[in-house]
N, C-alpha and C positions, 0 to 999 in steps of 0.2 A: 507427559509424553506428547511429542509433536505429532500432528496429523497433517495429511495433505489437505489442500484447500478445496479439493474437488467436491466433496460431499456437502460441505457448509455452503458453497456457492450454488450448487444445484438446488439445495433447500431454499436458499434466498431467492433464487430466480422463480421457483414455483410459488413461494410465499409472498412475492412482491415486496421484498425489503432488500437492503444491501448490507454487506459485511464491510466494516472499515479496515483498510490496511493503514496502520500507523507506523511510520518509519521510526526506527530506533537509532540512537546515536551513542548511548552509554548506559551504565547501570541504572541511573535515575529514570531515564526514559522508559526502559524496559520494565522496571518495577512498577512505575506509575500506570503504564498501559495494562499490564497483566492484572494488577489489583482492581482496576476499574472494570475490566472485562468480567472478572469474577463477581464483583459487586453487582454489575448490571446483568449477570447471567447471559452474556453475549459472546458468541464466537468472535475470534479476532485473528487478524493476520499481522504479524510483525514484519515490516518491510526493512530490508537492508540494501542500501545502494552500494556500489563498488567502493565509492569514496568512504562511506561510513564503515564498511568492512575493513578497509585499510586502516582507518583511524582507530578502530577497536583491536588492532594488531593482526587481524586475520579471521577468516571464517570459522576456524576451529574454536577460537576464543569465544566467538559469538554463540556458537552451538553449545559450548560448555556452560556459558553464563545462563542462557535461556533454559536449557534442560535443568540446570541446578535450581533456578528460581521457581520453575513450575513445581518441582518437588518440594522445595523448602517452604514455599508460600501456600502449598496445598491447592494449586490451581486445578480445577476440574473441568472448566469450559474448554471447548476445542480451540487449540492454538496452532496456527501454521507459521513456520518461519520461512520467509520468501525473499529471494533475491530480486531486487527492483532494478529494472533496466539493465539486465545483465548482458555482457558480451558472450559469444559462443564459448569462449575459453573459460570465463568465470562461472558460467552455468555448471560446467563440469567440476570446477573447484568446489562449488557449493554442494553439489550432489555427493562428492567425495567426503566433504566435511560433515555431512549429516543434516543439511537443510531438508525441509519436507516439501518445498515448493520452489520453483524458479521461474523467472520471466526472461525469455530471450527477446531482446529488442533488436530485431533485424530490419527495422523500418527504414534504415538508411541504405540498405542493400537494394540492388535491383530485385524485383519481385521473385524472379526465378531463383536467385541465391537465397533469399529469405525463405522460400519454400523448401529448398534442398536442406538447409541447415535446420529448419524447424522440424522437418521430417525425421532427421537423424535423432534429434532431441526427443521427439514423441516416442520413438522406440525405446531409447535408453531410460527415459523417465518412467514409462509404463512398466518396464521390467523391475523398477525399484519402488513402485507405488508413490512416485513423487508427482505432484501436479505441475502442469506447464501452462504458462501464459505467453502469448505471442502478441506482437504489435504490428499494426498496419497504419501508415500515415503518422508522421511524427507529431509528438506533443510539443506545444510551443514553450517558450521560456528557456531557462537554464536550470539543469539539475546536475550537479557534480561534473560540470564541464560539457555535458551533453546539451547542445543548443538546438532548439527546433522552432519553427515559425508558427506552429499551431494550425497546420493544414487539415483539411477534412479527408478522411480515408475514402478510397474507392470501394463501394459496397461489394463489387464483384471480386476484388482482390481479397476483401475480408472473408468472403465465402470460400475462396480457394484455400486460404490459410486455416479457416475453421474446419474445413473438410479433412484436414490432415490428421485430425484426432487429438488436437490440443484440448485443454480443459476449460480455458476462458480466454477471451480476446479483448485486447486494448485497442480501441479504434479512435483515431483523432477525430474529434467533432468540434474543433475550434477551441478546445481547452488548453490551458498552459500551466506550466509549473511556476511557483512563486506567486508574487502579488499580481493581481490583474490590473492592466493599465486602464486609465479613465476612458479611453476610446474603445475598449473591448466590445466586440459585437455580440457576445453571448454565445451560448451553445447552439450548434446547428441540429435542431431536433429532426429536420427532414432527413439529414444524413443518418442520424441514429435510427430513425424509423425504417429507412431503406435497408440498413445493415441488419437490423433485428428481423426484418421480414425474410431476408436471405439466410440468416444463420440460425433461425428457429430457437431451440432450447439452450443454445450456447450462452452461458453467463457472460455479460459484457462488462468491461472495466472502464471506469472513469478516472483518469489521472488528473492531477492538479485540482484536487477537491477543495483546496483553500480558497475562500473568497467567492465561491459560486453561490449566488443567492439560494435560500432554502426552497423557494418555489421551483427553481430550475432543477435542483437536486431531486425533488419529489417527482417532477415530470420525467427526469432521466430514469429514475427507478421504475416508473410506470412503463417506460419504453424498453425495459430489459436490462438496465444496468444493475448488476448484483454485487459489485465490488467497487468501493470508492477509496481512493488513496489520499491520505492527509499527512502532510509533513510540515509545511511552512507555518500553519496555524499553531501547532504545538510549540514550534520554535519561538514564534512571536509571543505567545502567552508566557512561556518560560522566561524569556528575556525581560518582559514587562514586569513580572513579579520579582525577579532578581534585582532589577533596577530600583524598584520601590523599596526593597529591603535595604539596599545600600544607601539610597538617598535619604532614608529615614534614620541613617546612622546606626542601624541595628547590629552591623558587623563590628561596631566599636564598643558595644555593650557586653560586659562579661566575656563569655566565650563565643560571642556571636560570629567570630571569624572561622569557627570550626566548620569545615565543609559540609558536615551533616546538617548544621543549622543554616549555613549560607545558601545551600541548594534546596532546602525544604520548601520555601514558598514557591519556587519554580516548579518543583515536583508536584506540589498540590495543584498548581495552575494547569499543568499538563493533564492531571486527572479530570479536572473540571471541563477542559476542552474535549477530551476523549468521550466523557459521559454525554456531553451536549451533542456530539456527532453521532454517537450510538443511538441516542433518542431520535435524532433527525432521520437517520438511516433506517430506523425501525427494527434494529437487531436486538434490542433489549428483551430479555426473557426468551430468546430463541436458542439458547445453548442446549 
């Protein structure tokens, strides 16, 4: 059974650890992440971008697959199904389809419009027990066509959005999606600290978790980050394991071309990456 991400993130904030949001792309991804969460006894957030939702044929398909898997695999740890970087319209599509959490990314709107739209979602999500994430200051890099330069959010704007009654806040602190360039300046901890001081108990979200050094991740958690999003890293480990399988000619041995065999090394690689992240974030055993 899916749960809202509100309680798991409030616990994480109080306990000084973070819950990972791992984006899903298909059945293998979802299965690997759920099995690892269960094995690690860690709460988990399954992230779905609009592009991935479309790829999986729609949000109802995603909800059906995730609910079915939780039941069939006997998953007992808390699992939230969350729309990642959602438009206003897609937040409502996901609410209707049965998601337990949504993110409204209004960072590209003028702050007044971001506030007005967020306010409406706060009321509608609260009525259905769905958790809501909002964003201030765009996250750099590209994710499903959403391109941002990685600016730092204005702490006062963060407070304005946090005060609307959202459950957790994504604030740009120089983080980007995808691989980090060689000249990346690192996270702006002074921005994070200033935001945390104004938003108090509000769990903060770090997008673009792939490639941020472990010491920076730990420092971000100390400064109030309770949710960290990981996507690219799982994709890279999946691709690497799949490449090795094919380069070793395994797909040509016996029934090695069977997709269940062909995709198995990649699925195992996702599990290893997710476990490593859960250990780093401190969420192991926190279910």
